[in-house]
C-alpha positions as CSV (number, residue, x, y, z in Angstrom):
1,M,-57.1,-12.4,-16.5
2,T,-56.7,-11.0,-12.4
3,E,-52.9,-13.0,-12.5
4,R,-52.0,-11.1,-15.2
5,P,-52.2,-7.4,-13.4
6,A,-51.1,-9.0,-10.4
7,S,-47.8,-10.6,-11.9
8,L,-47.1,-7.1,-13.6
9,A,-47.6,-5.7,-10.2
10,R,-44.9,-7.6,-8.9
11,L,-42.5,-7.6,-11.6
12,T,-43.1,-3.7,-11.2
13,R,-42.3,-3.7,-7.9
14,G,-39.4,-6.0,-8.0
15,F,-37.5,-4.5,-11.0
16,P,-36.2,-1.5,-9.6
17,L,-34.6,-3.5,-6.6
18,W,-33.3,-6.2,-8.8
19,L,-31.8,-3.3,-11.2
20,L,-30.0,-1.3,-8.1
21,A,-28.8,-4.8,-6.8
22,V,-27.2,-5.2,-10.6
23,A,-25.9,-2.0,-10.4
24,T,-24.8,-1.8,-6.8
25,F,-22.7,-5.3,-7.9
26,G,-21.4,-3.8,-10.8
27,F,-20.0,-0.6,-9.4
28,I,-18.4,-2.6,-6.9
29,W,-16.7,-5.0,-9.4
30,L,-15.6,-1.8,-11.0
31,V,-14.3,-0.2,-8.1
32,T,-12.6,-3.2,-6.7
33,P,-9.4,-2.9,-8.8
34,F,-9.1,1.1,-7.0
35,F,-10.3,-0.3,-3.6
36,S,-6.8,-0.2,-1.8
37,T,-6.3,3.6,-3.7
38,I,-9.1,4.8,-2.5
39,L,-8.5,3.9,0.9
40,W,-5.0,5.5,0.9
41,A,-6.9,8.6,-0.7
42,V,-9.1,8.6,2.2
43,I,-6.6,7.9,4.7
44,V,-3.9,10.8,3.5
45,S,-7.2,13.2,3.2
46,V,-8.3,12.6,6.8
47,L,-4.8,13.1,8.0
48,F,-3.9,16.5,6.3
49,A,-7.5,17.9,6.5
50,P,-6.8,19.9,9.6
51,L,-3.7,21.8,7.1
52,N,-6.3,21.7,4.6
53,R,-8.8,23.8,6.6
54,R,-6.1,26.0,8.2
55,L,-4.9,27.0,4.3
56,T,-9.2,27.4,3.6
57,A,-9.2,29.9,6.6
58,K,-6.5,31.8,5.5
59,M,-8.0,31.8,1.8
60,P,-11.6,31.4,1.6
61,Q,-12.1,32.9,-1.4
62,W,-9.7,29.7,-3.3
63,P,-10.5,26.7,-1.7
64,G,-9.3,24.7,-4.8
65,S,-5.8,26.6,-4.2
66,A,-5.9,25.3,-0.9
67,A,-6.7,21.8,-1.7
68,L,-3.8,22.2,-4.1
69,I,-1.2,23.4,-1.8
70,T,-2.4,20.5,0.9
71,L,-1.9,18.0,-2.0
72,L,1.8,19.7,-2.6
73,V,2.6,19.2,1.0
74,I,1.3,15.5,0.8
75,L,3.7,15.2,-2.0
76,A,6.6,16.2,-0.3
77,V,6.3,15.3,3.1
78,V,4.8,11.9,2.3
79,V,4.7,10.7,-1.0
80,L,8.4,11.6,-1.8
81,P,10.0,10.3,1.0
82,A,8.4,7.0,0.7
83,M,9.1,6.4,-2.9
84,L,13.0,7.1,-2.6
85,L,13.1,5.2,0.9
86,G,11.4,2.2,-1.1
87,F,13.7,2.9,-4.1
88,A,16.8,3.2,-2.0
89,I,15.7,-0.5,-0.2
90,L,15.3,-2.3,-3.4
91,E,18.6,-0.8,-4.4
92,E,20.7,-2.3,-1.5
93,L,18.8,-5.6,-2.0
94,A,19.4,-5.9,-5.7
95,G,23.5,-4.9,-4.6
96,F,23.3,-7.4,-1.6
97,H,21.9,-10.2,-4.0
98,A,24.7,-9.1,-7.0
99,R,27.6,-9.0,-3.9
100,L,26.1,-12.6,-2.5
101,R,26.1,-14.1,-6.2
102,A,29.6,-13.0,-6.7
103,D,30.8,-14.6,-3.3
104,Q,32.0,-11.0,-2.2
105,I,30.0,-11.7,1.2
106,D,31.8,-14.7,2.9
107,L,29.0,-15.9,5.1
108,G,30.5,-18.5,6.7
109,Q,33.5,-15.8,8.3
110,I,30.4,-13.8,9.1
111,A,29.3,-16.8,11.1
112,M,32.3,-17.9,12.5
113,A,32.9,-14.4,13.8
114,A,29.3,-14.4,15.4
115,Q,29.9,-17.9,16.9
116,S,33.0,-16.8,18.6
117,H,31.1,-14.3,20.5
118,L,28.7,-16.7,21.6
119,P,28.9,-18.1,25.3
120,R,29.7,-21.5,25.3
121,T,26.3,-22.8,26.3
122,V,25.3,-21.7,23.4
123,R,28.0,-23.4,21.3
124,L,27.0,-26.7,22.6
125,W,23.4,-26.0,21.9
126,L,24.2,-25.3,18.1
127,S,26.3,-28.2,18.1
128,E,23.3,-30.6,19.3
129,F,21.4,-29.4,16.5
130,G,24.2,-29.7,13.8
131,L,25.6,-26.1,13.7
132,G,28.6,-26.4,15.9
133,D,30.2,-26.8,12.2
134,I,31.3,-23.7,10.4
135,T,30.9,-25.6,7.0
136,T,27.3,-26.8,8.1
137,I,26.6,-23.5,9.0
138,R,27.9,-22.0,5.8
139,S,25.6,-24.1,3.5
140,R,22.9,-23.7,5.4
141,L,23.1,-19.7,5.1
142,N,23.8,-20.1,1.5
143,Q,20.7,-22.0,0.7
144,N,18.3,-20.3,3.3
145,L,19.9,-16.7,2.1
146,A,19.4,-17.9,-1.4
147,G,16.2,-18.7,-1.0
148,I,15.1,-15.4,0.7
149,V,16.9,-13.3,-1.6
150,Q,15.6,-14.8,-4.8
151,P,12.0,-14.4,-4.2
152,A,13.0,-10.4,-3.2
153,V,14.8,-10.0,-6.5
154,A,11.9,-11.6,-8.5
155,Q,9.6,-9.2,-6.8
156,I,11.9,-5.9,-8.0
157,V,11.3,-7.5,-11.8
158,Y,7.6,-7.5,-11.3
159,F,8.0,-4.2,-9.6
160,G,9.2,-2.9,-12.5
161,Q,7.0,-4.4,-14.7
162,G,4.1,-3.1,-12.6
163,T,5.7,0.7,-12.6
164,L,3.0,1.7,-14.7
165,G,0.4,0.5,-12.8
166,F,1.8,1.9,-9.4
167,F,1.8,5.5,-11.0
168,L,-1.7,5.1,-12.4
169,G,-2.9,4.3,-8.9
170,L,-0.7,7.1,-7.8
171,G,-2.3,9.9,-10.0
172,V,-5.6,7.9,-9.3
173,M,-5.2,8.3,-5.4
174,L,-3.9,12.1,-5.5
175,Y,-6.7,13.4,-7.8
176,L,-9.1,11.6,-5.3
177,T,-7.4,13.1,-3.0
178,F,-7.2,16.5,-4.5
179,F,-11.6,16.5,-4.5
180,L,-11.8,15.2,-0.5
181,L,-9.8,17.8,0.4
182,R,-11.5,20.7,-1.9
183,D,-15.1,19.8,-1.7
184,G,-15.1,16.8,1.6
185,G,-15.4,20.1,4.5
186,S,-18.8,21.0,2.8
187,Q,-20.0,17.8,1.8
188,V,-19.9,17.1,6.1
189,S,-21.0,19.8,6.7
190,H,-24.4,19.4,4.5
191,R,-24.8,16.3,5.8
192,K,-24.6,17.7,9.5
193,A,-27.0,20.7,8.6
194,G,-29.4,18.0,6.9
195,K,-29.6,15.9,10.0
196,H,-30.5,18.6,12.7
197,R,-33.5,19.7,10.4
């Protein structure tokens, strides 16, 4: 009869720890898809915290408005230019691939012009590796460039399909950034005040 209460005591002592472990792993499993989003929200919040502190000092009654203005600055200074640059790079890459497939770009001519400007020793060295003939260079360039550009174009298509996920992650990042900016400073000051007691 004494074994039952002892095992029951062990069970009641160990159950909260097991429950905590299961809850922790469940939380990690839920947050894992948003890890990069959370990381970028924290990075952006830390980088723009001085601006948010200045705005909060100028309008202490409206910390939410200060965080919103900071968020609009983040959108105008970081997010929008990065998106425009990314779209411009993707557009140029797609155009380059289309011109390459339509044979509007003569890689052999470019290689011949580059080879004519090389020193004689470098040209001899290239011929030792079988790159002295312009047709060999042209065929190798076409093969290698097609091997590089085709996966990049496939990534463009994948990016087009993943646009919803991208904007969802961006929205979560901006949402989290807003609350980190608005409430982050007060949380840090409460933690510091708790340590000094």
